[in-house]
N, C-alpha and C positions, 0 to 999 in steps of 0.2 A: 530749551530743555534744562540748561544749567541754572537759569534764573528760577525756574520752578523748583528745582532740587534745593536751592538755597532758602526758599521761603518756608517758614515754620508752618507745619501742618496745623489744621484746626484740631484742637484738643479740648476735651471737657476740663473743667477746673481740677477734678480729681486726677485725670491723666497727666495734666501739667505738673501737679504736685508729685506724682509718681516719678516723672522724668527728672524733676529738680532734685528730689530726694535721692534718686538713684545716682545721679551725677555727683552729688555731695558725698555719698557713701564711697563711690569709686575713688574720688579725690583723697578722702581720708585713708582708705586702704592703701593707696599708693604712697601716702606720706608715712605710713607705718611700716611699709615694706623694708625689711632689714637689708635687702640688697641695694636700697637707695637711701637709707637713713644712717647717718653717722652718729647722731646724738640721741640719747634716750629721752631727753626732755621734749624734743620735737615729736618723737614717736608717741610719747605719753599723751601729749596734747591732742594729737590726731586720733588716738584711741578713745580719749574722753569724748571728743566730738562725734566719733562714730556711733556711740550709744544713742545720742539724741537724733542723729541722722537716720539710723536704722529704725528708730521709733516713728519718725516722720514718714518713712517709706511704708512701714506697716500700717500706719493710720490712713495714709492715702489709698492704699490697696483695700483696706477694710471699708473705707467710704465708697470706693467704686463698687464693691460687692454689695453693700447695703443699698445703694441706689439702683441696683439691678444691672450694673455694667459688668456682666459676667464674662465677657469676651475681651481678651487682650488683643488689640489690633497691632500685631507685631510690626508690620511694615510702616505704619504711621509712627509708632513710638521709636523705631529704629531711625527713621528719617529725622525725627526731632533730636535724638541722641547724636546723630552725625552732625547736624547743624550746630549743636552745642559743643562739638569737638570732644565728645566723651572718649573717643579713641586714644587721646593723649593719656588720660588717666588709666585706661585699660593697658596700654603699652607699659606704663610705669608699674603695673602689678607683676610683671615678669621678674623672675629672680635671676635672669641672665643666662649666659651660655655655660652649660655644664663642662665644656672643654676647658674653660678657664679655671676650673677647680683643681 
């Protein structure tokens, strides 16, 4: 069961591009997060990268739609995201504990 969970699911090329671009967007958003960034230059670089990564995500989704891939297979894509450890970036999007303010 565990070995099956760790194996990357079969994805179309467009689905793989969506997953890759989504992970890249998450990573850049995490680097821009003011709760986790101390320097403006690093945040600026991440924000600049975010533009091209969001464009890549849009293009991958548009390609899926043009090819007739009109259904998002959530469980398959989520499994791919888990294997790629996207949760780390998602965790870094948090602004922290409000009690600390």
